[in-house]
KOLMILUM-799446 format. One line per 2 residues: number of its first residue (from 1); their letters; for each residue x, y, z negated of N, C-alpha, C, O. Coordinates in Angstrom, 3 decimals. Last residue first. Layout:
NUM) A) X:Y:Z:X:Y:Z:X:Y:Z:X:Y:Z; ...
end
This chain:
215) GG) -15.510:-1.723:6.427:-14.992:-3.079:6.628:-15.423:-4.046:5.567:-15.058:-5.220:5.616; -16.324:0.753:5.754:-17.133:0.042:6.740:-16.732:-1.401:6.914:-17.480:-2.211:7.462
213) RS) -16.554:2.268:2.535:-15.796:1.509:3.525:-16.746:0.804:4.479:-17.812:0.326:4.091; -16.565:5.437:0.805:-17.230:4.229:1.310:-16.397:3.586:2.402:-15.636:4.254:3.102
211) LI) -14.945:6.647:-2.076:-15.076:6.668:-0.616:-15.677:5.352:-0.138:-15.323:4.282:-0.633; -14.424:6.598:-4.724:-15.832:6.452:-4.337:-16.034:6.551:-2.821:-17.168:6.538:-2.342
209) AA) -11.727:7.046:-5.090:-12.269:5.726:-5.459:-13.704:5.515:-4.998:-14.158:4.376:-4.891; -11.238:9.719:-4.522:-10.821:8.698:-3.554:-11.510:7.361:-3.823:-11.839:6.630:-2.889
207) EK) -12.224:10.959:-6.791:-12.761:11.323:-5.479:-12.447:10.245:-4.440:-13.280:9.908:-3.598; -10.546:9.790:-8.703:-11.991:9.528:-8.752:-12.651:9.866:-7.420:-13.538:9.143:-6.966
205) AL) -8.107:10.931:-7.989:-8.300:9.479:-7.878:-9.782:9.128:-7.877:-10.214:8.256:-7.123; -8.543:13.585:-8.652:-8.337:13.227:-7.245:-8.529:11.729:-7.014:-9.045:11.311:-5.978
203) RT) -8.755:13.264:-11.451:-9.863:13.832:-10.676:-9.742:13.453:-9.198:-10.722:13.050:-8.571; -6.212:12.275:-12.087:-7.394:11.439:-12.325:-8.589:11.949:-11.529:-9.356:11.152:-10.989
201) VT) -4.673:14.525:-11.409:-4.460:13.252:-10.723:-5.678:12.347:-10.888:-6.123:11.723:-9.925; -5.643:16.385:-13.270:-5.807:16.626:-11.838:-5.651:15.328:-11.049:-6.419:15.068:-10.123
199) AW) -4.805:15.169:-15.630:-6.238:15.414:-15.410:-6.514:15.645:-13.925:-7.508:15.152:-13.390; -2.065:15.200:-15.591:-2.737:13.927:-15.317:-4.228:14.100:-15.110:-4.859:13.258:-14.472
197) DQ) 0.359:16.878:-14.960:-1.048:17.290:-15.004:-1.901:16.078:-14.636:-2.390:15.960:-13.513; 3.101:16.963:-14.999:2.414:15.907:-15.743:0.956:16.316:-16.011:0.414:16.131:-17.100
195) RA) 4.274:18.606:-13.256:3.727:19.240:-14.474:3.135:18.212:-15.436:2.721:18.550:-16.545; 4.840:16.735:-11.289:5.954:17.429:-11.946:5.507:18.091:-13.244:6.261:18.137:-14.216
193) VA) 2.254:16.097:-10.484:3.066:15.074:-11.143:4.218:15.726:-11.901:4.538:15.322:-13.019; 1.506:18.482:-9.255:0.762:18.004:-10.422:1.569:16.973:-11.199:1.567:16.976:-12.430
191) EK) 3.354:18.583:-7.142:3.327:19.652:-8.139:2.620:19.188:-9.411:3.081:19.468:-10.518; 2.783:16.287:-5.619:4.089:16.429:-6.256:4.067:17.474:-7.372:4.682:17.282:-8.421
189) PA) -0.363:14.673:-6.080:0.423:15.791:-5.542:1.706:16.000:-6.338:1.716:15.904:-7.565; -1.744:12.011:-5.646:-0.724:12.309:-6.655:0.163:13.442:-6.145:1.323:13.206:-5.809
187) VW) -3.396:11.759:-3.538:-4.008:11.595:-4.862:-3.022:11.879:-5.984:-3.416:11.977:-7.146; -1.888:11.863:-1.235:-2.582:13.084:-1.651:-3.195:12.975:-3.044:-3.485:13.995:-3.669
185) SG) -0.725:9.616:-0.251:-0.026:10.275:-1.352:-0.785:11.479:-1.889:-0.378:12.063:-2.893; -2.220:6.474:0.710:-2.075:7.922:0.769:-1.400:8.501:-0.453:-1.489:7.952:-1.550
183) GV) -3.578:3.868:2.644:-2.551:4.305:1.716:-2.369:5.798:1.837:-2.364:6.337:2.943; -6.866:2.422:2.736:-5.816:3.274:3.292:-4.780:3.545:2.208:-5.070:3.463:1.015
181) CL) -8.447:-0.746:3.416:-8.197:0.416:2.566:-7.192:1.284:3.303:-6.721:0.917:4.379; -9.301:-2.332:5.546:-9.592:-2.745:4.168:-9.453:-1.586:3.202:-10.247:-1.453:2.270
179) IN) -10.627:-2.062:8.731:-9.827:-1.377:7.711:-10.269:-1.838:6.327:-11.445:-1.750:5.974; -12.301:-2.913:10.707:-11.036:-3.635:10.548:-10.089:-2.955:9.543:-8.893:-3.245:9.518
177) TL) -14.478:-1.221:10.815:-14.687:-2.552:10.239:-13.393:-3.326:10.049:-13.374:-4.305:9.303; -14.119:2.214:9.820:-13.877:1.127:10.766:-13.993:-0.228:10.084:-13.648:-0.369:8.911
175) AL) -14.257:4.104:7.889:-15.505:3.810:8.599:-15.357:2.615:9.533:-16.356:2.059:9.990; -11.696:4.562:7.076:-12.514:3.675:6.250:-13.853:3.339:6.886:-14.516:2.389:6.469
173) YD) -10.786:6.453:8.984:-10.254:5.092:8.943:-11.213:4.139:8.232:-11.504:3.050:8.725; -12.292:8.735:8.362:-12.310:8.190:9.727:-11.831:6.742:9.757:-12.396:5.907:10.463
171) LA) -11.621:9.176:5.682:-12.995:8.817:6.015:-13.090:8.194:7.410:-13.856:7.256:7.629; -8.984:10.063:5.761:-9.285:8.729:5.224:-10.676:8.265:5.625:-10.883:7.079:5.880
169) RA) -9.025:12.698:6.533:-8.680:11.682:7.524:-9.057:10.283:7.058:-9.407:9.423:7.867; -9.663:13.884:4.047:-10.568:14.025:5.192:-10.299:12.956:6.251:-11.234:12.377:6.802
167) LS) -7.409:13.146:2.499:-8.762:12.756:2.088:-9.717:12.816:3.274:-10.500:11.889:3.482; -4.870:12.121:4.899:-5.426:13.003:3.875:-6.802:12.485:3.473:-7.298:11.509:4.036
165) IG) -2.054:10.430:6.079:-3.499:10.381:5.851:-3.884:11.282:4.680:-3.290:11.207:3.604; 0.611:10.011:6.733:-0.028:11.256:7.147:-1.520:11.327:6.895:-2.193:12.201:7.442
163) GT) 0.417:6.751:6.279:1.283:7.699:6.965:0.528:8.907:7.472:-0.121:8.848:8.517; -1.262:3.685:6.736:-0.530:4.590:5.848:0.336:5.512:6.690:0.915:5.095:7.693
161) PC) -3.875:1.266:6.837:-3.093:2.310:7.498:-2.481:3.271:6.482:-3.116:3.623:5.488; -4.234:-1.875:6.444:-4.111:-0.775:5.497:-3.259:0.283:6.192:-2.032:0.204:6.140
159) FR) -6.382:-4.058:8.388:-5.262:-3.145:8.188:-5.409:-2.277:6.938:-6.505:-1.993:6.456; -6.900:-7.313:9.766:-7.373:-6.204:8.939:-6.158:-5.364:8.541:-5.055:-5.885:8.377
157) VQ) -7.406:-9.276:12.656:-6.476:-8.551:11.789:-7.188:-7.419:11.059:-7.969:-6.670:11.647; -9.152:-10.387:14.444:-8.738:-11.226:13.308:-7.945:-10.440:12.268:-7.819:-10.879:11.125
155) PL) -9.626:-8.828:16.645:-10.564:-8.699:15.518:-10.151:-9.492:14.288:-10.718:-9.308:13.210; -8.169:-7.710:18.966:-7.544:-8.372:17.816:-8.431:-8.260:16.579:-8.031:-7.664:15.579
153) PS) -9.656:-6.370:20.892:-8.910:-7.560:21.299:-8.310:-8.347:20.132:-7.976:-9.521:20.288; -10.945:-4.473:19.028:-11.693:-5.290:19.990:-10.908:-6.516:20.442:-11.444:-7.623:20.382
151) GI) -9.098:-3.105:17.488:-10.006:-4.034:16.823:-10.775:-4.924:17.789:-11.213:-6.012:17.414; -7.855:-1.245:18.971:-7.148:-2.512:18.789:-8.038:-3.561:18.136:-7.766:-4.759:18.220
149) SR) -9.679:0.911:18.759:-9.454:0.249:20.036:-8.823:-1.130:19.867:-9.214:-2.079:20.546; -9.428:1.602:16.077:-10.745:1.251:16.599:-10.593:0.473:17.901:-11.296:-0.512:18.124
147) LY) -6.752:2.276:16.011:-7.193:1.088:15.286:-8.593:0.659:15.707:-8.904:-0.532:15.691; -6.810:4.635:17.564:-6.011:3.480:17.985:-6.519:2.212:17.314:-6.698:1.188:17.973
145) AA) -8.422:6.273:15.980:-8.853:5.942:17.347:-8.093:4.715:17.863:-8.676:3.857:18.526; -6.936:6.660:13.672:-8.140:5.838:13.608:-8.611:5.415:14.997:-9.141:4.317:15.165
143) GG) -3.547:6.851:14.989:-4.637:7.128:14.069:-5.809:6.173:14.149:-5.693:5.042:14.622; -1.225:6.846:16.439:-2.498:6.784:17.161:-3.731:6.937:16.293:-4.835:7.131:16.802
141) AQ) 1.068:7.193:15.002:1.007:6.042:15.915:-0.342:5.899:16.618:-0.566:4.916:17.324; 0.731:9.278:13.248:1.660:9.478:14.355:1.551:8.362:15.406:1.905:8.568:16.567
139) EA) -1.017:8.150:11.391:-1.431:9.314:12.169:-0.552:9.485:13.406:-1.049:9.802:14.487; 0.577:5.795:10.486:-0.788:5.761:11.004:-1.138:6.947:11.901:-1.518:6.755:13.057
137) PF) 3.568:4.378:11.330:2.964:5.524:10.634:1.615:5.859:11.251:1.543:6.178:12.437; 1.561:1.567:10.363:2.430:2.681:9.988:3.327:3.071:11.154:3.799:2.204:11.891
135) FK) -0.567:-0.573:8.912:-0.407:0.157:10.164:0.335:1.446:9.843:-0.186:2.313:9.142; -0.041:-3.698:7.390:0.035:-2.249:7.239:0.172:-1.640:8.633:0.947:-2.139:9.450
133) QV) -2.319:-6.504:7.569:-1.096:-5.791:7.903:-1.201:-4.315:7.549:-2.293:-3.760:7.426; -3.485:-9.713:7.504:-3.615:-8.423:6.824:-2.281:-7.697:6.976:-1.240:-8.207:6.564
131) TY) -2.736:-11.999:8.713:-3.981:-11.394:9.186:-4.292:-10.080:8.482:-5.263:-9.407:8.828; -0.059:-13.733:9.576:-0.389:-12.551:8.770:-1.600:-11.836:9.365:-1.499:-11.159:10.388
129) GK) 0.892:-15.814:11.087:-0.146:-16.105:10.113:-0.571:-14.937:9.261:-1.353:-15.103:8.324; 2.533:-15.388:13.201:3.166:-15.963:12.009:2.144:-16.299:10.927:2.471:-16.984:9.957
127) EL) 0.763:-14.140:14.881:1.280:-15.441:15.281:1.949:-16.163:14.111:1.935:-17.392:14.038; 0.534:-11.715:13.571:-0.612:-12.610:13.590:-0.176:-14.022:13.953:-0.686:-14.993:13.396
125) LA) 3.024:-10.655:14.204:2.708:-10.955:12.808:1.522:-11.910:12.718:1.511:-12.812:11.880; 2.684:-10.381:16.961:3.786:-11.191:16.447:3.536:-11.583:14.995:3.807:-12.717:14.601
123) MI) 0.516:-8.603:17.108:0.364:-9.975:17.588:1.466:-10.897:17.057:1.207:-12.058:16.739; 1.726:-6.290:16.092:0.552:-6.861:15.419:0.374:-8.317:15.818:0.111:-9.170:14.970
121) ES) 3.684:-5.902:18.033:4.064:-6.139:16.639:2.915:-6.779:15.860:3.123:-7.698:15.068; 2.051:-5.461:20.279:2.992:-6.586:20.260:3.422:-6.918:18.836:3.514:-8.091:18.473
119) AT) 0.659:-3.145:19.578:-0.084:-4.387:19.796:0.845:-5.593:19.726:0.476:-6.632:19.179; 2.431:-1.381:16.954:2.065:-1.631:18.349:1.307:-2.949:18.457:1.319:-3.763:17.533
117) AA) 3.064:-1.250:14.291:2.581:-0.021:14.917:2.133:-0.227:16.361:1.515:0.666:16.941; 3.255:-2.748:11.037:3.204:-2.864:12.494:2.643:-1.575:13.071:1.847:-0.889:12.428
115) GP) 4.502:-4.168:7.973:4.146:-3.041:8.819:4.190:-3.351:10.299:5.039:-4.109:10.766; 2.989:-6.456:5.713:4.037:-6.151:6.689:3.584:-5.058:7.646:2.430:-5.027:8.073
113) LL) 2.402:-6.778:2.620:1.714:-6.039:3.669:2.784:-5.648:4.674:3.429:-4.612:4.511; 2.853:-9.789:0.806:3.416:-8.715:1.619:2.388:-8.107:2.551:1.607:-8.814:3.189
111) PL) 3.275:-11.286:-2.353:2.360:-10.965:-1.255:2.845:-9.718:-0.511:3.202:-8.717:-1.131; 5.934:-13.176:-3.217:5.487:-11.784:-3.306:4.571:-11.487:-2.121:5.044:-11.439:-0.986
109) GE) 7.390:-15.522:-3.468:5.974:-15.522:-3.822:5.424:-14.124:-4.004:4.551:-13.899:-4.841; 9.933:-15.692:-2.569:9.751:-15.105:-3.898:8.290:-15.146:-4.357:7.994:-14.836:-5.511
107) DE) 9.532:-16.747:-0.016:10.322:-17.496:-0.995:10.086:-16.996:-2.424:10.045:-17.785:-3.368; 8.064:-14.684:1.175:7.459:-16.010:1.046:8.194:-16.830:-0.016:7.566:-17.523:-0.817
105) CA) 9.987:-12.663:1.079:8.720:-12.493:0.361:8.027:-13.839:0.163:7.467:-14.099:-0.902; 11.948:-13.788:2.738:12.258:-13.465:1.344:10.985:-13.322:0.523:10.916:-13.807:-0.606
103) AI) 10.631:-13.938:5.189:11.052:-15.173:4.521:11.335:-14.928:3.043:11.003:-15.756:2.195; 10.342:-11.199:5.751:9.161:-12.043:5.588:9.511:-13.315:4.827:8.778:-13.727:3.928
101) LR) 13.050:-10.496:6.020:12.219:-9.869:4.992:10.989:-10.728:4.698:10.641:-10.954:3.539; 13.834:-12.056:8.200:14.499:-12.220:6.902:13.665:-11.633:5.774:13.586:-12.213:4.691
99) DT) 12.187:-11.113:10.281:12.099:-12.512:9.850:12.700:-12.707:8.458:12.145:-13.434:7.634; 10.706:-7.936:9.509:11.758:-8.751:10.105:11.609:-10.176:9.575:10.979:-10.403:8.542
97) AG) 8.593:-5.179:9.965:8.715:-6.566:9.514:9.858:-7.241:10.259:9.967:-7.136:11.481; 8.005:-1.961:8.494:7.998:-2.855:9.651:8.105:-4.277:9.139:7.745:-4.553:7.995
95) PS) 7.654:-0.932:5.984:7.308:-0.087:7.134:7.259:-0.858:8.439:6.563:-0.469:9.376; 6.046:-3.049:3.551:7.210:-2.710:4.361:6.784:-1.848:5.549:5.679:-2.010:6.066
93) VG) 5.213:-3.895:0.266:4.797:-3.197:1.481:6.056:-2.821:2.248:7.022:-2.330:1.663; 4.187:-6.396:-2.112:5.186:-5.610:-1.419:4.619:-5.007:-0.150:3.672:-5.531:0.436
91) FR) 2.994:-7.021:-5.467:2.869:-7.088:-4.008:3.947:-6.205:-3.404:4.546:-5.375:-4.089; 3.823:-6.807:-8.006:2.886:-7.890:-7.722:2.516:-7.977:-6.249:1.810:-8.894:-5.831
89) AG) 6.870:-6.115:-9.693:5.967:-5.841:-8.567:5.100:-7.056:-8.277:5.576:-8.192:-8.298; 8.744:-6.527:-11.657:7.337:-6.684:-11.997:6.360:-6.357:-10.896:5.151:-6.322:-11.127
87) AA) 11.383:-6.655:-11.119:10.921:-5.476:-11.850:9.446:-5.558:-12.236:8.960:-4.763:-13.040; 11.591:-8.911:-9.564:12.157:-8.957:-10.913:11.681:-7.786:-11.768:11.584:-7.902:-12.989
85) KA) 10.462:-7.901:-7.195:9.780:-8.979:-7.923:10.279:-9.052:-9.361:9.483:-9.235:-10.283; 12.449:-6.029:-6.507:11.074:-5.605:-6.769:10.317:-6.650:-7.572:9.610:-6.316:-8.522
83) AK) 14.696:-7.646:-6.103:14.719:-6.618:-7.145:13.310:-6.172:-7.514:13.007:-5.961:-8.688; 13.829:-9.228:-3.934:14.212:-9.852:-5.204:14.162:-8.840:-6.348:13.652:-9.137:-7.428
81) VD) 13.415:-7.206:-1.996:12.323:-8.095:-2.404:12.622:-8.713:-3.771:11.766:-8.719:-4.656; 15.943:-6.111:-1.649:14.840:-5.271:-2.131:13.714:-6.133:-2.691:13.137:-5.821:-3.732
79) AP) 17.235:-8.334:-0.565:17.652:-7.840:-1.881:16.579:-6.930:-2.486:16.334:-6.972:-3.691; 16.026:-8.515:1.957:15.752:-9.540:0.960:16.160:-9.114:-0.449:15.506:-9.490:-1.422
77) TL) 15.000:-5.107:2.821:15.950:-6.224:2.821:15.501:-7.300:1.837:14.675:-7.026:0.966; 12.948:-3.235:2.626:13.719:-3.313:3.866:14.582:-4.561:3.955:14.869:-5.029:5.056
75) LT) 10.059:-1.843:1.365:10.922:-3.026:1.318:11.621:-3.171:2.662:10.973:-3.223:3.708; 8.367:0.329:0.898:9.634:0.535:1.595:10.589:-0.632:1.357:11.789:-0.429:1.171
73) GA) 6.927:-0.457:-2.363:6.896:-0.073:-0.964:8.290:0.155:-0.416:9.271:0.172:-1.160; 5.655:-2.712:-4.669:6.850:-2.007:-4.214:6.742:-1.721:-2.730:6.497:-2.624:-1.930
71) GV) 2.820:-2.417:-6.916:3.587:-3.013:-5.843:4.775:-2.152:-5.475:4.890:-1.007:-5.913; 0.759:-3.125:-9.669:1.833:-2.308:-9.115:2.611:-3.073:-8.055:3.009:-4.219:-8.260
69) VG) -2.179:-2.715:-10.884:-1.550:-3.739:-10.034:-0.478:-3.011:-9.233:-0.778:-2.358:-8.234; -3.577:-1.987:-14.122:-2.827:-1.624:-12.928:-2.282:-2.833:-12.193:-1.962:-3.852:-12.804
67) GP) -4.734:-2.806:-16.478:-5.606:-2.574:-15.325:-4.884:-2.235:-14.049:-5.503:-2.194:-12.986; -2.321:-1.299:-18.578:-3.489:-2.188:-18.447:-4.345:-1.807:-17.236:-4.635:-0.632:-17.010
65) VE) 0.994:-0.985:-17.635:-0.255:-0.240:-17.812:-1.446:-1.176:-17.599:-1.561:-1.786:-16.535; 3.298:-2.277:-16.991:2.788:-2.489:-18.340:1.456:-1.789:-18.584:0.847:-1.981:-19.636
63) AM) 4.082:-1.411:-14.555:3.551:-2.772:-14.630:2.951:-3.076:-15.996:2.183:-4.027:-16.141; 5.276:0.987:-15.040:3.893:1.012:-14.581:3.254:-0.370:-14.648:2.036:-0.492:-14.782
61) AR) 7.878:0.182:-15.770:7.042:0.942:-16.701:5.567:0.876:-16.317:4.707:0.725:-17.184; 8.748:-1.144:-13.438:8.733:-1.837:-14.733:7.796:-1.142:-15.713:7.014:-1.795:-16.403
59) IA) 8.566:0.956:-11.588:7.726:-0.237:-11.427:7.626:-0.991:-12.746:6.542:-1.430:-13.131; 10.576:2.588:-12.619:9.188:3.060:-12.612:8.222:1.897:-12.453:7.180:1.856:-13.107
57) DL) 12.803:1.076:-12.093:12.433:1.298:-13.498:10.992:1.797:-13.603:10.280:1.472:-14.553; 12.700:1.307:-9.291:12.561:-0.008:-9.928:12.192:0.123:-11.406:11.363:-0.634:-11.911
55) AA) 12.960:4.197:-8.880:11.820:3.410:-8.415:11.643:2.088:-9.158:10.539:1.782:-9.609; 15.001:5.937:-9.367:14.113:5.629:-10.484:13.042:4.603:-10.133:12.288:4.182:-11.009
53) PT) 16.300:6.448:-6.985:16.986:5.631:-7.980:16.085:5.189:-9.128:16.363:4.188:-9.789; 13.861:6.101:-4.307:14.573:6.880:-5.315:15.276:5.953:-6.297:14.892:4.792:-6.431
51) RL) 12.424:4.465:-2.696:13.171:5.543:-2.037:13.984:6.374:-3.021:14.724:7.265:-2.605; 10.459:2.339:-2.746:11.846:2.179:-3.183:12.731:3.201:-2.474:13.661:2.845:-1.751
49) TV) 7.282:3.464:-3.862:8.244:3.298:-2.782:9.669:3.223:-3.331:10.033:3.948:-4.257; 4.722:1.874:-5.339:5.886:2.688:-5.683:6.950:2.446:-4.616:7.460:1.333:-4.490
47) EL) 1.360:1.697:-5.097:2.577:1.397:-4.336:3.672:2.377:-4.719:3.562:3.574:-4.453; -1.205:0.267:-6.962:-0.275:1.388:-6.853:0.975:0.950:-6.108:1.583:-0.063:-6.455
45) AP) -4.510:-0.343:-7.677:-3.382:-0.809:-6.877:-2.471:0.366:-6.567:-2.909:1.354:-5.976; -6.547:1.124:-9.038:-5.648:0.231:-9.781:-4.422:-0.237:-9.003:-3.385:-0.506:-9.610
43) LG) -8.237:3.794:-9.259:-7.310:3.303:-8.235:-6.274:2.402:-8.913:-5.219:2.888:-9.321; -9.823:5.072:-11.146:-10.406:4.002:-10.344:-9.546:3.491:-9.219:-10.045:2.826:-8.311
41) GA) -8.753:6.830:-12.927:-9.582:7.386:-11.863:-10.165:6.345:-10.938:-10.926:6.683:-10.032; -7.161:5.207:-14.456:-8.348:5.798:-15.090:-9.303:6.380:-14.058:-10.513:6.424:-14.278
39) VL) -5.138:4.767:-12.599:-6.002:3.647:-12.987:-7.284:4.172:-13.623:-8.369:3.651:-13.363; -4.018:7.358:-12.582:-4.590:6.784:-11.367:-5.529:5.625:-11.677:-6.600:5.516:-11.080
37) AE) -3.149:7.656:-15.237:-4.089:8.619:-14.652:-4.772:8.052:-13.416:-5.972:8.244:-13.225; -1.342:5.538:-15.539:-2.541:5.592:-16.382:-3.585:6.522:-15.787:-4.778:6.218:-15.823
35) AL) 0.634:6.319:-13.686:-0.121:5.075:-13.506:-1.416:5.097:-14.316:-2.470:4.710:-13.812; 1.504:8.698:-14.907:0.934:8.718:-13.561:0.104:7.471:-13.316:-1.008:7.556:-12.796
33) GR) 2.534:7.755:-17.324:1.407:8.684:-17.320:0.717:8.742:-15.975:-0.509:8.827:-15.901; 4.666:6.140:-16.365:3.540:5.541:-17.087:2.317:6.460:-17.080:1.196:6.003:-16.857
31) AQ) 6.364:8.067:-14.894:5.803:6.840:-14.334:4.569:6.344:-15.073:3.523:6.147:-14.455; 7.752:10.235:-15.773:6.424:10.480:-15.191:5.666:9.190:-14.899:4.455:9.219:-14.680
29) AL) 10.220:9.409:-16.538:9.328:9.896:-17.588:7.905:10.129:-17.079:6.964:10.210:-17.869; 11.614:8.957:-14.211:11.015:7.818:-14.900:10.016:8.249:-15.955:9.061:7.525:-16.236
27) DD) 11.364:10.873:-11.423:11.601:10.970:-12.867:10.871:9.836:-13.572:9.643:9.765:-13.530; 10.609:10.319:-8.839:11.983:10.753:-9.093:12.354:10.697:-10.570:13.517:10.498:-10.921
25) IV) 8.635:8.348:-6.901:8.867:8.761:-8.283:10.346:9.064:-8.499:11.208:8.196:-8.361; 6.200:8.324:-4.685:7.649:8.522:-4.698:7.992:9.120:-6.056:7.671:10.278:-6.324
23) LV) 3.473:6.291:-3.852:4.125:7.118:-4.863:5.633:7.140:-4.695:6.267:6.091:-4.577; 0.378:6.018:-2.603:1.774:5.803:-2.195:2.619:6.800:-2.978:2.495:8.010:-2.790
21) PI) -2.588:4.483:-3.736:-1.671:5.615:-3.827:-0.251:5.205:-3.427:0.252:4.171:-3.865; -4.900:3.068:-1.743:-3.712:2.684:-2.500:-2.798:3.909:-2.557:-2.282:4.332:-1.523
19) VP) -8.415:3.300:-1.642:-7.133:3.967:-1.443:-6.063:3.337:-2.336:-6.286:3.101:-3.523; -10.659:1.837:-2.263:-10.503:2.295:-0.883:-9.133:2.878:-0.584:-8.722:2.949:0.574
17) AL) -9.744:-1.071:-4.246:-10.185:0.328:-4.127:-9.979:0.781:-2.692:-9.196:0.169:-1.967; -9.405:-3.798:-3.919:-9.597:-3.270:-5.275:-10.120:-1.839:-5.263:-10.856:-1.437:-6.165
15) RC) -8.770:-4.705:-1.439:-10.193:-4.510:-1.719:-10.447:-3.973:-3.131:-11.595:-3.721:-3.494; -6.050:-5.094:-1.503:-6.577:-3.987:-0.710:-8.038:-3.693:-1.024:-8.489:-2.555:-0.889
13) IE) -5.964:-7.453:-3.021:-5.410:-6.216:-3.570:-5.968:-5.003:-2.823:-6.320:-3.999:-3.443; -7.133:-9.251:-1.223:-7.722:-9.050:-2.551:-7.250:-7.732:-3.151:-8.043:-6.983:-3.721
11) AA) -5.291:-9.106:0.882:-6.661:-8.642:1.090:-7.352:-8.375:-0.241:-8.076:-7.389:-0.379; -3.089:-10.304:-0.336:-2.999:-8.911:0.090:-4.393:-8.325:0.301:-4.647:-7.177:-0.062
9) KL) -4.050:-12.911:-0.608:-3.775:-12.117:-1.799:-3.693:-10.638:-1.460:-4.180:-9.803:-2.222; -4.263:-13.588:2.111:-5.429:-13.692:1.236:-5.239:-12.826:-0.005:-6.147:-12.098:-0.408
7) SQ) -1.637:-13.256:2.974:-2.677:-12.380:3.506:-3.934:-12.415:2.650:-4.600:-11.393:2.479; -0.412:-15.316:1.498:0.010:-13.924:1.342:-1.077:-12.966:1.813:-1.396:-11.988:1.135
5) DA) -1.676:-17.572:2.504:-1.848:-17.221:1.092:-1.481:-15.759:0.848:-2.151:-15.056:0.092; -0.702:-17.423:5.126:-2.151:-17.376:4.881:-2.435:-16.987:3.432:-3.320:-16.176:3.161
3) PT) 2.086:-17.668:4.724:1.520:-16.430:5.262:0.018:-16.306:5.013:-0.479:-15.217:4.725; 2.600:-19.325:1.491:2.436:-19.327:2.939:1.913:-17.970:3.426:1.359:-17.204:2.638
1) M) 5.018:-19.387:-0.959:3.722:-18.808:-0.605:3.615:-18.709:0.915:4.453:-18.074:1.554
end
């Protein structure tokens, strides 16, 4: 899969909804119910971060939910890429980008949202052909104001900012023309997930799914 193909597919996934839930799953028993609640609320693209022992099994379980498009976040190594693809991930997200990680995703045919936080990193990825990128950590790296500024010299790049974004902050990002969607964890509060309070998760997903986008 070429970088152009990867970015095209990544853009399609980002356009499924204004928000991609960023999920840290500790208990496999929560995975399917959480995915069903988010999809029911209108958020089909789901990022399961590879930060817990349950993550890969959670991806397997969530990949079976009708209407869901499950991806793997926190990809750091080629081994992560292979494991995520084997578990059923349909896209990948990384906090940064290395040549080995990018090559692994291209070899495995796993669409990647490679992470960038500076103009040089964004330009380096653009030089490789990646026109859709993750901006991380969004709030700490300059927020919506930074992305508004970077859009003038680098209008070719579209972003999915992630990191510290709340419902209120999401509106600032989504108003920008170079933003496809945002990533956020607020739609799946840890307390609600622990209680398996799927009604609350679906309600929050519905609120996020109707956010308007400027891009």
